[in-house]
N, C-alpha and C positions, 0 to 999 in steps of 0.2 A: 756514497759521498755526497755531502750537502752541496748544492749549487746556489749561486747568487739569486736572490729574489729582487727583481727590479721594482716590483709593486707588491706590497703586502699589507695585510690588516695588522695594525699595531695600536697601542695605546700611548697617549701622551704621558711621559714620565714626570715631566716638570715644566712649568711655565716660569720663564726668567725675564724680569724687567730689563729693558735696555736703557742705560743712562742717556737722557736727552731725547728719547723717543716719545712721541705723543699718540701715535696710532699703530705702532707695531711692537712686538715682543718676540722673544725667543722661545721655541718649544723644543724640548729634548725628547728624542725617541732613540732607544738603544744607545749608541755612542754618537749619534748625530745631533746637530743643533741647526734648526731651520727658523727663518723669520716668518712669522704669521701675523695676521691682523689682530690688533689688540681686542681681547674679549671674544675672539672667534672660538677658541678652545680653552678648556681647563684641564687640569691634571686628571688622568684616568679616563679621559674621553677616548672613544674608539674612533679611528680614522684610517685613511689609506696613505701610506708613505711610499713615495717614489724616490728611489735612490738616484744619485748623480749618474749621468750617462744613460738615463732612461730617455727614450724617444716616445712621447705620448702621441696618441692618434689625433688626426685633424678633425676633432669634433667640437661642437659649440662650447662645451665646458672648458676646453683647453685653448680657446681662441686667444687668450691673453699670452700664450706661449709662442704665437706666430713669429714675433720679431726675433725670438731665440731659436727659430727653426724647430720648435717643439722639443728641444733638447733640455733636459734638466742638468744644470751645471753648478759648479761652485761659484758663488757670487759674494762680493764684498760691498758693503755700504760704506763708502768713504766718509760720508757725513757722520754716521754713527760709529764707525770703526769696528763693525762686527762682520763675521763671515757666516754665510748661510749655505748649508749643504743639504740638498734634497728638497722635495716638494711635499707638503702636507695638505690633504684635501679631505673634506667631509664626505662620508659615504653617501650623503643625500644630494651631493652636487655632481655625481658621476652617473654615467650610463654605460651599457655594454651592447654589443651588436650581435644579432643573430639573424641570418638570412637577409642581410641588408637593412634590417629595421633596428632602431634603438629602443632599449628598454631601461627603466630606472634600475641602477645597480642595487638599490635596497631590496628590490624584488628578488634578485638573485640570492642575496643573503638570507632572505626569509625562507627560501626553499632549499638551502644547502647548509650543511654543518661547516661553519668557517670560524674556527677558534683563532685567538690571537696568534699571529705569525703565519697565517695561511697565505700562500703565494697566489696572487691574483693577476700575475703578469699577463698570462695568455688571455684570460677572460676579458681583461680591460684593453687588450690590443696593444700592449706596450712592447717595444723592441729595444735592443741594446745598441747604443751608438758604437760604431766601429770606425777607427781611423782608416781612411782609404789607403791601401797598400799599393803604391805605384809599382814596386818591383815584382808584384805577384800577378800583374794583369795578363801575363802569358802562361799562367799556371794551368796545367791540365789535370783535373781531378781524377784520381784512380778509384776513389771510394770515400766513405766517411772515415773519420778518425777511428783507429782500431782500439777502442777502449777495452776490448777483451784482452789486449796485450799490455797496455800502459795507460794510466789515467791522463786526462787532459791537464794542461798546465795552468788552468785558472786558479789564481791565488785569491783567497777571501779577504775582504777588508775588515779590519778589526772592529770598526764602528758598527758593522752589521752583525758581528758575532762577538760581543763583549765578554761572553762566558769563557772565551779562549784565554783571556787574561788570567783567570783563576786556574785554568789547567796548566798554564805555563809558570805560574807563581812558584818560585823557589828552585826551578830547574836550571841547570847549566844551559846557557843559550848562546846563539850566534846570530848576529844581524849582518846581512849583506845588502849592498846597494842594489836596488831594483833598476835594471837598465830599461831604457825606453826604446823599443823597437818592435819586432814581430817574432813570436815564438816559433821554434823549430824543434821537432822531435825526430830522432833517428833511432831505429831499433834493429836488433839482431836476435831472432827467435827461431831456434830449431832449423837453421838454414835459410829462413826467410828474412829479408831485409827491406827496410823502407824508410822513406823521408816523408814527414808530415808537417803541415802547417797547423794552426791552432784547431781547425775543425775538419781537415781533410787529409787523406793520404794522397800523394801526388805521383803521377807518372814522371819519369826522368825526362827533363828538358834542359836546354841551355838558356831559355828565355825568361825564367822567373828567378827571383832572388833566392829561394830556398835551395834549388839544385845548384845555382851558381856558387853559393857558399858551400854546399856539400862537395862540389868538385874541388873547391879550394883545399879541402882537407881529405880528399879521396874517401869521403863517406858515401855509402855505408860500408864499403869494403874494409876500410881500416877498423871499424868497430867489429865487423864480422871476424876478422883475423884476431883481434884482441880477445873477443869472447871465446873463440876456439882455443886460444892459448891458455886461458885461465879456466876453461870449462864452465862458463856461465852464459846466461842469456841476459843481456843488458839493453836498456833503452837510455839514451842520453837526451837531455832537454836543455835548451838554451835560448838566448835572445839574439836575434840577428839585428845588428845595428850598423848604420853606415849612411853615406850621403844620399842614396836614392831609395832607401827602404820605405820611408813614410812620405806620403804625398806632400809636396810643398818643400822638399829638401830639408826636412827637420833632421838634424844630425848632432845630437847633444854631446856625443863623444868626440866630435871633430875628427871622425875617422876619414881616411882617404879612400878606403874601400869598404864594401859591405863585409862584415866579419861576424863570427860566432863567439858568444861568451856563454859557457855552460853555467847552469845553476843547480842542476839535479841529475842524479844517476839512479835509475830504477832497476832493481833486481826482479826480473820478470818471473824467475822461478819461485822466489819466496814472497812476491807481491808486496815488497816494502822498498822504500827509498833508502839508499846508503847514507850513513852518517856524513855530516858535512866534511869532515877531514878526509874521509875515505873518498868521497865524491871528487874533492879537489885533487886527490892523488890520481884518480882515474883520468881526470882532465889532463893532468901533467903527462901521464903515460901516452895519451892520445895526441899530445902536442896541441891542445886546444886551450884557449884562455878560459879562466874561471872568473865569475863576477867578483868585484872587489869586496874585501872584508871591511865592514864598518866598525863592528864592536863584538867582543866576546866577553862573557861574564859567568861567574859561578852560580849566581842566583838571580833569576828574573824577578823584578819587583817594580814595574812601571804602571802608570795609569795611561789612559788613552791621550790625555792632555800632554803628559810628559813625552809620549812617543811622537805626537805631532810636533812638539817643539824640537825634537831631535832631528827631524827631517829638514828644517828650515835653515837656509844658509849653508847647506852641504852641497859640494860640487862633485861632478864626475871626475875621475882621475885625469890629471893634466889639463883640465879645462876650468873655465869660470861659469859653467852652465849648471843651473840648479838641477839636482837629481829629481827623478820622478818620485822616489820614495825608498822605503826599506822593507826587507823581508826578515821576519823573526822566526826562528825555529829552535827547538832544543838541540843541543850538540849531538845527541844520539837520537835515533828514530823513536818517536813516541806516538802512540795511537791516541787519537782524540775521540771520545765517545760522543761529543757534541756534533761533530761533522762527519763521523764515520770514516775517518782516514787519517793521514799524517797530520799531527799538530803543527800548524804553520799558519801565518797570516801576514798581510802586508799593511803598511801604513803609508798613504800617499801624501806628499807634501802639499799643503794648502798654497804655498807660494808657486809651486809648479802648476797646480790647477788653475790659479788665477792668471798666470802667464799664458797658459794654453788658451 
C-alpha cells in the first residue's frame, strides 16, 4: 500500500502567472499549486516538493520557516487572492545530515538513483505534523499497530495522487464527510480482540479517549460477539470526535461527549474492505453511528478543482462548522493498481485548512 510522501523529488508541471503579482507566480506539481518567486523555476524543472503538514528540520535553509514553527501549511495571499499549498525548493538549496554533519543534498542525488517521485522524507529529516491528542495522554501502548491484521486508516490526498481520478472515472461512487477527530480501530480476529489508535495497539485503560469510547459501546466484546454470530473476522474503523479529543477543545460536531463514527469495515479473512452500503449496515447492527453521506452517483467524473469546490461551504450535520473534507470511493470495493490497495482518496477543504 502506498503511503504519503511528505518530501519527494518532483518536476514542475506548469508555471502560472498571478494577476497583479510582480515578483511571484504559481507552480503546479501533481494536483498542488504553490507560490514561488518569479523566474525561480520553469516547467519541467526538477525540485523538491514538501506537502502541507510537513515539519521541516531547523536547518539554515529553512530559517525562513521559523515564524511558522517550521510547519508547511495552506496559505492564502489576501492581496493576490490565491491559495498556496506546499513548499517547493531547489535541490541545490538543501542539505542532509549524517553523523551530525551537513552535506549538500545534490551530493546525495549524484550517488543514488532517485527518479521523479522518489520519497526523500527521511533523508531530509522531515516529519509529519500531528495534532496533539489531549484525550490520549494517559494511553498505555501495547505494541505497534497490527498491520498484519488490518491496514492503517491513512487516507491519501487526491492532489498527491491525481492518477486516482482516472481509476475512479466512470465508476458508481460514494462521497462521505470526513470527520475531524482521531481514528480508532477495533478488531476481532480468531478469538483475539484489540483497540488501536492510528499507530499503536493499546492496553485497556479508563484514562484515554480510545478505551473510554470503546467502553461506551462495550467494544471489543460487542464486535467479537457479532463476528462469532456471522462467522467472520472483522475490524471496524472510525473517527472519535468530541469536546476533549483534540487539544484546545476543538469540537466541530458540537458533541457533548466523545463518540465514535464508523467509516470502514474490513474483512480480515478476505483482506478487503466491505462495500459502503454493507459497512453502514454493520454499523447499524452494532449500534454505532456511521459518517454522514454527502453524495452518491452512478458515474464519477470530477476534476480536482471541482472536488475542492464541493468541500467549501459544507457543514457538519446539525452545525455551522466547516467540514474537514470529503472521502470518495467506488460504491463497491475496487483495487487500485496505483496505490496497491483499496481505491479511495480524500479531498480536504481549503476553507478548513485556512481556518485551522
